[in-house]
LUMZA-960361 format. One record per residue (C-alpha): residue in three letters; x, y, z. Coordinates in steps of 0.1 Angstrom, whole numbers, padded with zeros to 4 digits, always signed. Example, Ala and Ser with C-alpha at 12.3 -4.5 7.8 and 13.67 -1.06 7.14 Angstrom:
<rs>
ALA+0123-0045+0078SER+0137-0011+0071
</rs>
This chain:
<rs>
MET-0083-0447+0183LEU-0061-0424+0204GLU-0084-0424+0234LYS-0084-0462+0232TYR-0048-0463+0243GLY-0048-0434+0268ASN-0019-0409+0274MET+0010-0433+0269TYR-0002-0437+0234SER-0005-0399+0228THR+0028-0393+0244HIS+0044-0419+0221ASN+0029-0403+0191SER+0039-0368+0202GLU+0074-0380+0207PHE+0073-0396+0171LEU+0059-0364+0155GLY+0085-0343+0174LYS+0113-0366+0162LEU+0100-0365+0127HIS+0098-0326+0128GLY+0133-0324+0143ILE+0148-0345+0112VAL+0130-0324+0088LEU+0143-0293+0105GLN+0180-0308+0104ASN+0177-0314+0067LEU+0157-0281+0060SER+0179-0266+0033ASN+0184-0298+0014ASP+0160-0296-0014ASN+0165-0333-0022PHE+0155-0345+0012GLY+0123-0364+0009VAL+0102-0393+0021LYS+0128-0419+0014ASP+0155-0400+0032LEU+0132-0396+0063ALA+0122-0431+0064GLY+0159-0442+0063LYS+0166-0419+0092LEU+0137-0433+0112HIS+0146-0469+0103LEU+0112-0475+0088SER+0101-0485+0053ARG+0084-0459+0032SER+0050-0476+0035GLN+0053-0479+0074LEU+0061-0442+0076HIS+0034-0433+0053ARG+0009-0452+0073LYS+0020-0439+0105VAL+0021-0403+0094LYS-0012-0405+0076GLN-0028-0420+0109LEU-0015-0393+0131THR-0017-0362+0109GLY-0042-0372+0083SER-0018-0361+0055SER+0010-0377+0036VAL+0047-0377+0045SER+0055-0354+0017CYS+0027-0330+0029PHE+0041-0331+0064ILE+0076-0323+0051ARG+0063-0293+0029ARG+0042-0280+0059THR+0071-0281+0082ARG+0092-0262+0055LEU+0065-0235+0050GLN+0061-0230+0088GLU+0097-0225+0092ALA+0096-0201+0061GLU+0069-0181+0078GLN+0091-0176+0108ILE+0121-0164+0088LEU+0099-0142+0067LEU+0085-0125+0098ASN+0117-0123+0118GLU+0145-0119+0095GLN+0154-0094+0066ARG+0158-0118+0038THR+0144-0119+0002ILE+0117-0144-0007SER+0142-0163-0030GLU+0166-0166-0001ILE+0139-0181+0022ALA+0128-0204-0004TYR+0164-0219-0007LEU+0169-0218+0030VAL+0138-0239+0037GLY+0146-0264+0009PHE+0126-0253-0021GLY+0145-0256-0053SER+0125-0230-0071PRO+0113-0197-0058SER+0082-0198-0079TYR+0072-0232-0066PHE+0078-0219-0030ASN+0055-0190-0038LYS+0028-0213-0050CYS+0031-0236-0021PHE+0032-0206+0005HIS+0001-0191-0013ASP-0018-0225-0011TYR-0010-0229+0026PHE-0013-0195+0040GLY-0037-0180+0015LEU-0013-0151+0005ALA+0019-0149-0014PRO+0049-0145+0009GLY+0055-0107+0002ASN+0017-0100+0008TYR+0017-0122+0039LYS+0045-0101+0055LYS+0028-0069+0046HIS-0006-0081+0060HIS+0011-0093+0092ASN+0030-0060+0096HIS-0003-0042+0090MET-0021-0062+0116LEU+0006-0056+0141LEU+0006-0018+0134HIS-0032-0019+0136ALA-0031-0037+0169ASN-0005-0015+0183ASN-0023+0016+0173ALA-0056+0003+0188ASP-0037-0001+0220LEU-0025+0035+0218LYS-0059+0049+0208LYS-0077+0033+0238PRO-0062+0058+0265LEU-0067+0086+0239GLN-0103+0076+0233ARG-0109+0076+0271GLN-0093+0110+0275VAL-0115+0123+0247ARG-0147+0110+0264LYS-0135+0126+0297THR-0129+0159+0279THR-0163+0157+0263LYS-0180+0150+0296LYS-0161+0179+0313THR-0171+0202+0284TYR-0207+0190+0288TYR-0208+0195+0325PHE-0193+0230+0321ILE-0220+0239+0296ILE-0247+0228+0320LEU-0231+0247+0349ALA-0226+0279+0328PHE-0263+0275+0317ILE-0274+0273+0354ILE-0254+0301+0364LEU-0267+0323+0337SER-0302+0312+0344LEU-0297+0323+0380ILE-0282+0356+0371LEU-0311+0363+0347ILE-0338+0354+0374ALA-0320+0375+0399PHE-0319+0405+0375TYR-0356+0403+0366MET-0365+0400+0403ILE-0350+0433+0411
</rs>
């Protein structure tokens, strides 16, 4: 359906979703902020908002709000030194246990494990970058050693041949 209306329709939808996202971010720490409040800020009825968000994202308005909160929580988790409970309240979850459940459902890991996994992946990626030159160095050293052994064998062979010829 988006293709039918061309770029103008897509741009309008992107602007709408951007506005929606911005309003949710402005009300991020308000755990009582919900579909009714969002519809009011957009001057739409709840059903109009639901139809539009469902058409554009394939999910409900409450899922859109939750997803926005969780994505923001991910950024805070990875970039700031805060406890999981602090993050839960910062992004509008009234209960840290419900936040943990939603985070796990969305990202596949509990928040603490997600941060450890992310840090491990960064460390592994950084170590892999550091190991590449080292591995090249080892290969060069191995080749040099190999060439030295061959050269030593050839020289020793020539010496032995010269010795037996005398």
